[in-house]
C-alpha positions as CSV (number, residue, x, y, z in Angstrom):
1,M,-146.1,-136.9,-43.9
2,I,-149.8,-138.1,-44.1
3,V,-151.2,-136.4,-47.2
4,Q,-154.9,-135.3,-47.1
5,K,-156.6,-135.4,-50.5
6,I,-159.0,-133.0,-52.0
7,N,-162.6,-134.3,-52.6
8,N,-165.9,-133.1,-54.1
9,T,-164.7,-129.9,-55.8
10,E,-166.5,-127.6,-58.2
11,L,-164.7,-127.6,-61.5
12,I,-163.7,-124.3,-63.2
13,K,-165.4,-123.1,-66.3
14,D,-163.1,-120.2,-67.1
15,V,-160.3,-118.3,-65.3
16,E,-158.2,-115.2,-65.9
17,I,-154.7,-115.3,-64.2
18,L,-153.5,-111.7,-64.0
19,F,-150.0,-110.9,-62.8
20,L,-150.5,-107.7,-60.9
21,V,-147.0,-107.5,-59.6
22,E,-143.8,-109.2,-60.8
23,N,-140.1,-108.3,-61.2
24,S,-140.4,-107.2,-64.8
25,V,-142.8,-105.0,-66.8
26,Y,-143.2,-104.2,-70.5
27,T,-146.4,-102.1,-70.3
28,S,-146.7,-98.4,-69.8
29,K,-148.1,-97.0,-66.6
30,L,-147.5,-100.3,-64.7
31,F,-144.9,-100.7,-62.0
32,A,-142.7,-103.7,-61.3
33,E,-140.8,-104.7,-58.2
34,H,-139.1,-107.7,-56.7
35,G,-142.2,-109.4,-55.6
36,L,-145.3,-111.3,-56.7
37,A,-149.0,-110.8,-56.7
38,I,-151.5,-112.7,-58.8
39,Y,-155.2,-112.1,-59.2
40,L,-157.4,-115.0,-60.2
41,R,-161.0,-114.4,-61.4
42,G,-163.4,-116.6,-63.2
43,H,-166.4,-118.9,-62.9
44,F,-167.2,-122.5,-61.9
45,L,-169.3,-124.8,-64.1
46,N,-172.3,-123.9,-62.0
47,G,-171.9,-120.2,-63.0
48,K,-170.6,-119.0,-59.6
49,E,-167.9,-116.3,-59.8
50,F,-164.7,-116.4,-57.8
51,K,-162.0,-113.8,-57.0
52,V,-158.8,-114.8,-55.2
53,L,-155.6,-112.7,-54.6
54,F,-152.4,-114.8,-54.4
55,D,-149.7,-112.8,-52.6
56,T,-149.5,-109.0,-52.5
57,G,-146.0,-108.0,-53.7
58,Q,-143.4,-106.2,-51.7
59,T,-144.4,-102.6,-51.1
60,G,-148.0,-102.1,-52.0
61,I,-147.0,-99.2,-54.2
62,S,-146.9,-101.3,-57.4
63,L,-149.9,-103.3,-56.4
64,I,-152.2,-100.3,-55.9
65,N,-150.9,-98.5,-59.0
66,N,-151.4,-101.6,-61.2
67,I,-154.8,-102.3,-59.8
68,K,-155.9,-98.8,-60.7
69,N,-154.3,-98.7,-64.2
70,L,-155.6,-102.2,-65.1
71,K,-159.0,-101.3,-63.8
72,V,-159.3,-104.4,-61.7
73,D,-162.3,-104.9,-59.4
74,L,-161.1,-106.4,-56.2
75,T,-164.2,-106.0,-54.2
76,N,-165.8,-109.1,-52.6
77,L,-162.7,-111.2,-52.7
78,D,-163.2,-114.8,-51.7
79,G,-159.8,-114.6,-50.0
80,I,-156.2,-113.6,-50.1
81,V,-153.6,-116.4,-49.9
82,F,-150.0,-115.9,-48.7
83,S,-147.7,-118.4,-50.4
84,H,-145.2,-118.0,-47.5
85,G,-144.0,-115.4,-45.1
86,H,-141.4,-113.5,-47.0
87,Y,-141.7,-109.7,-47.4
88,D,-141.8,-109.7,-51.2
89,H,-145.1,-111.7,-51.1
90,T,-146.7,-110.2,-48.1
91,G,-145.5,-106.6,-48.0
92,G,-148.3,-105.1,-50.0
93,I,-151.0,-106.3,-47.6
94,K,-151.2,-103.1,-45.5
95,H,-151.7,-100.7,-48.5
96,F,-154.2,-103.2,-50.0
97,L,-156.4,-103.4,-46.9
98,E,-156.3,-99.7,-46.5
99,S,-157.3,-99.1,-50.1
100,Y,-159.7,-101.8,-51.0
101,N,-161.0,-104.4,-48.5
102,D,-162.5,-104.7,-45.0
103,N,-163.0,-108.1,-43.4
104,V,-161.2,-110.2,-46.0
105,K,-159.9,-113.7,-45.2
106,I,-156.1,-114.2,-45.4
107,Y,-155.1,-117.9,-45.7
108,C,-151.6,-118.7,-44.6
109,H,-149.5,-121.2,-42.7
110,P,-148.8,-120.3,-39.0
111,E,-145.1,-120.0,-39.7
112,V,-145.8,-116.9,-41.8
113,F,-145.6,-115.0,-38.5
114,K,-142.2,-116.2,-37.6
115,K,-139.2,-113.8,-37.8
116,K,-137.4,-114.8,-41.0
117,Y,-133.9,-113.9,-42.1
118,S,-131.4,-114.3,-44.9
119,V,-127.8,-114.7,-43.6
120,N,-124.9,-114.3,-45.9
121,N,-121.3,-113.9,-44.7
122,Q,-122.6,-113.4,-41.1
123,K,-124.8,-110.5,-42.3
124,K,-128.4,-110.9,-41.3
125,R,-131.2,-109.4,-43.3
126,D,-134.8,-109.4,-42.2
127,I,-137.0,-111.0,-45.0
128,G,-140.1,-111.7,-43.1
129,L,-143.7,-110.3,-43.0
130,P,-143.1,-106.5,-42.5
131,F,-146.1,-106.0,-40.3
132,N,-147.4,-107.5,-37.1
133,R,-150.5,-109.5,-37.0
134,K,-152.5,-107.0,-34.9
135,L,-151.9,-104.2,-37.4
136,I,-153.2,-106.3,-40.3
137,E,-156.2,-107.5,-38.3
138,S,-157.0,-103.9,-37.3
139,L,-157.2,-103.1,-41.0
140,G,-159.7,-105.9,-41.7
141,G,-157.5,-108.9,-42.3
142,I,-159.0,-112.1,-40.9
143,F,-156.3,-114.7,-40.7
144,K,-157.1,-118.4,-41.4
145,E,-154.1,-120.4,-40.3
146,I,-153.8,-123.6,-42.4
147,T,-151.3,-126.5,-42.6
148,K,-153.4,-128.9,-44.7
149,P,-155.0,-128.6,-48.2
150,T,-157.7,-126.1,-47.7
151,Q,-160.6,-125.0,-49.9
152,I,-160.6,-121.2,-50.6
153,V,-163.7,-121.4,-52.8
154,G,-165.2,-124.1,-55.0
155,G,-162.5,-125.9,-56.9
156,I,-159.7,-123.7,-55.7
157,F,-157.5,-125.1,-52.9
158,T,-154.2,-124.5,-51.2
159,T,-151.7,-127.3,-51.1
160,G,-151.1,-127.0,-47.4
161,E,-147.6,-128.1,-46.3
162,I,-145.9,-129.7,-49.3
163,E,-144.5,-133.2,-49.1
164,R,-140.8,-133.2,-50.0
165,T,-139.7,-136.4,-51.5
166,N,-136.6,-135.8,-53.7
167,D,-133.0,-135.2,-52.8
168,F,-132.2,-132.2,-55.1
169,E,-134.7,-129.6,-54.0
170,K,-133.3,-128.4,-50.7
171,V,-133.8,-125.0,-49.1
172,P,-130.5,-123.1,-49.1
173,D,-128.7,-122.7,-45.8
174,R,-128.9,-118.9,-45.9
175,F,-132.6,-119.0,-44.9
176,K,-133.1,-118.8,-41.1
177,K,-135.9,-118.2,-38.6
178,L,-136.0,-117.1,-35.0
179,E,-137.2,-119.8,-32.6
180,D,-136.9,-119.5,-28.8
181,G,-134.4,-116.7,-29.2
182,E,-132.1,-118.6,-31.5
183,L,-131.5,-118.4,-35.3
184,I,-132.1,-121.9,-36.8
185,Q,-132.4,-123.3,-40.3
186,D,-135.7,-122.3,-42.0
187,D,-137.0,-125.0,-44.2
188,I,-139.8,-122.7,-45.1
189,I,-142.6,-125.2,-44.3
190,D,-145.0,-122.3,-44.7
191,D,-144.5,-122.5,-48.5
192,L,-147.7,-123.5,-50.3
193,A,-149.2,-123.2,-53.7
194,L,-152.7,-122.8,-55.2
195,I,-154.5,-125.6,-57.1
196,L,-157.3,-124.8,-59.6
197,N,-159.3,-127.9,-60.6
198,T,-160.5,-127.8,-64.2
199,P,-162.2,-130.4,-66.4
200,E,-158.8,-130.9,-68.2
201,G,-156.4,-131.1,-65.3
202,I,-155.1,-128.8,-62.6
203,I,-153.6,-125.4,-62.9
204,L,-150.9,-124.8,-60.3
205,V,-149.8,-121.4,-59.1
206,T,-146.6,-121.1,-57.1
207,G,-145.2,-118.2,-55.0
208,C,-141.6,-119.0,-54.7
209,G,-141.7,-122.8,-54.8
210,H,-139.3,-123.1,-51.8
211,S,-140.5,-126.7,-51.4
212,G,-139.2,-127.3,-54.9
213,V,-141.3,-127.0,-58.0
214,V,-141.1,-130.8,-58.7
215,N,-142.1,-131.6,-55.2
216,T,-144.9,-129.1,-55.4
217,I,-146.3,-130.7,-58.6
218,H,-146.1,-134.3,-57.3
219,H,-147.8,-133.3,-54.1
220,S,-150.5,-131.3,-56.0
221,L,-151.3,-134.1,-58.4
222,K,-151.5,-136.6,-55.5
223,I,-153.9,-134.6,-53.4
224,S,-156.1,-133.6,-56.3
225,N,-156.3,-137.1,-57.8
226,S,-155.1,-135.7,-61.1
227,N,-152.5,-136.8,-63.6
228,K,-152.2,-133.7,-65.8
229,V,-150.9,-130.2,-65.2
230,L,-152.8,-127.9,-67.6
231,G,-150.8,-124.9,-66.4
232,L,-147.8,-124.2,-64.1
233,F,-147.2,-120.6,-63.3
234,G,-145.2,-118.6,-60.8
235,G,-141.8,-118.6,-59.0
236,F,-139.6,-121.7,-59.0
237,H,-136.8,-120.3,-56.9
238,L,-133.9,-121.4,-59.1
239,I,-132.2,-118.0,-59.1
240,D,-129.4,-119.2,-56.9
241,A,-129.3,-122.8,-58.1
242,N,-126.3,-124.2,-59.9
243,F,-126.3,-125.7,-63.4
244,S,-126.7,-129.2,-62.1
245,K,-129.8,-128.4,-60.0
246,V,-131.4,-126.5,-62.8
247,N,-130.8,-129.3,-65.3
248,T,-132.1,-131.9,-62.8
249,T,-135.2,-129.9,-62.2
250,I,-135.9,-129.5,-65.9
251,D,-135.3,-133.2,-66.5
252,N,-137.8,-134.1,-63.8
253,L,-140.3,-131.5,-65.1
254,K,-140.2,-133.2,-68.5
255,K,-141.3,-136.4,-67.0
256,I,-144.6,-134.8,-65.9
257,D,-147.5,-134.1,-68.3
258,I,-147.4,-130.3,-68.3
259,E,-149.3,-128.5,-71.1
260,T,-148.3,-124.9,-70.4
261,I,-145.6,-123.4,-68.2
262,G,-144.5,-119.9,-67.2
263,A,-141.7,-119.2,-64.7
264,C,-141.2,-115.8,-63.2
265,H,-140.1,-113.8,-60.1
266,C,-137.4,-115.8,-58.3
267,T,-136.8,-118.4,-61.0
268,G,-133.8,-116.4,-62.4
269,S,-133.0,-115.6,-66.0
270,F,-130.7,-118.5,-66.5
271,A,-133.2,-121.2,-65.5
272,A,-136.0,-119.3,-67.3
273,S,-134.0,-119.3,-70.5
274,L,-133.5,-123.0,-70.3
275,L,-137.2,-123.6,-69.6
276,I,-138.1,-121.4,-72.6
277,N,-135.9,-123.6,-74.8
278,E,-137.3,-126.9,-73.4
279,Y,-141.0,-125.8,-73.7
280,V,-141.1,-124.2,-77.1
281,G,-144.7,-123.4,-77.9
282,Q,-145.7,-124.2,-74.4
283,Y,-144.0,-121.4,-72.5
284,R,-145.9,-118.3,-71.3
285,Y,-144.3,-115.1,-70.2
286,C,-145.6,-113.9,-66.8
287,S,-144.4,-110.3,-66.4
288,T,-146.4,-107.6,-64.7
289,G,-149.7,-107.0,-66.5
290,V,-149.8,-110.3,-68.4
291,K,-153.2,-112.0,-68.3
292,L,-153.5,-115.8,-69.0
293,V,-157.0,-116.9,-70.0
294,F,-158.3,-120.5,-69.8
295,K,-161.8,-121.5,-70.9
296,F,-163.3,-125.0,-70.8
């Protein structure tokens, strides 16, 4: 893979990372569900404000309820980013567009629109985007299909397709996609993350991390010409990983300069508990309603 690098970005002065939807919740009046939606709001060094929504959760019910109860202003979004095409990251888009935004850009990989399945013991379950493209566009969604690192606004970029270089972060065989009428292995190449460029390093936000969280970090550092991860937050998809894979992942994470870390959603309680133990004083909980604030 030829990796395109990010150049000439505006650095971030401050950012609030708000977990609008996550699997768990510890705050009254907020709803949780199996899904993820993260709202990023802040300013660049030149004073310009940015607003980006990363994923939309599973149903839209939790998303809309939590937006209202947290009194979040989601007008004039710079864009929505789909981390990949699974239902628990894209399913809230219909309710969101109906409630809040017309003519908003939605950045995603072209494979987001593929029919996607999970197959276990010959039982097939649809796990793809729940709505067709025309419906979303009729509600004001403007799709921007991307495969390479792409600027959303200022110093906020997607990773594009993530370079996969290690041998331990493989996509499980149960993930399938429909291609030419046939179910084949889905390596989930539509998986992408969000990079925030700050004066002190990058902040990296993942959806499920199907490419592997270690692969994602190395790719992100490479394309951003950075050597430090100021923050790493999101899903790491270790929920179905065995003990060996979890340990190998953590061993490799410890080789990287990561200042703060918060794993949620599809990471799984076992992997999260080991990460908490490894990153004492550096770990941040990322349940529904949690807001992480960085100022530079």
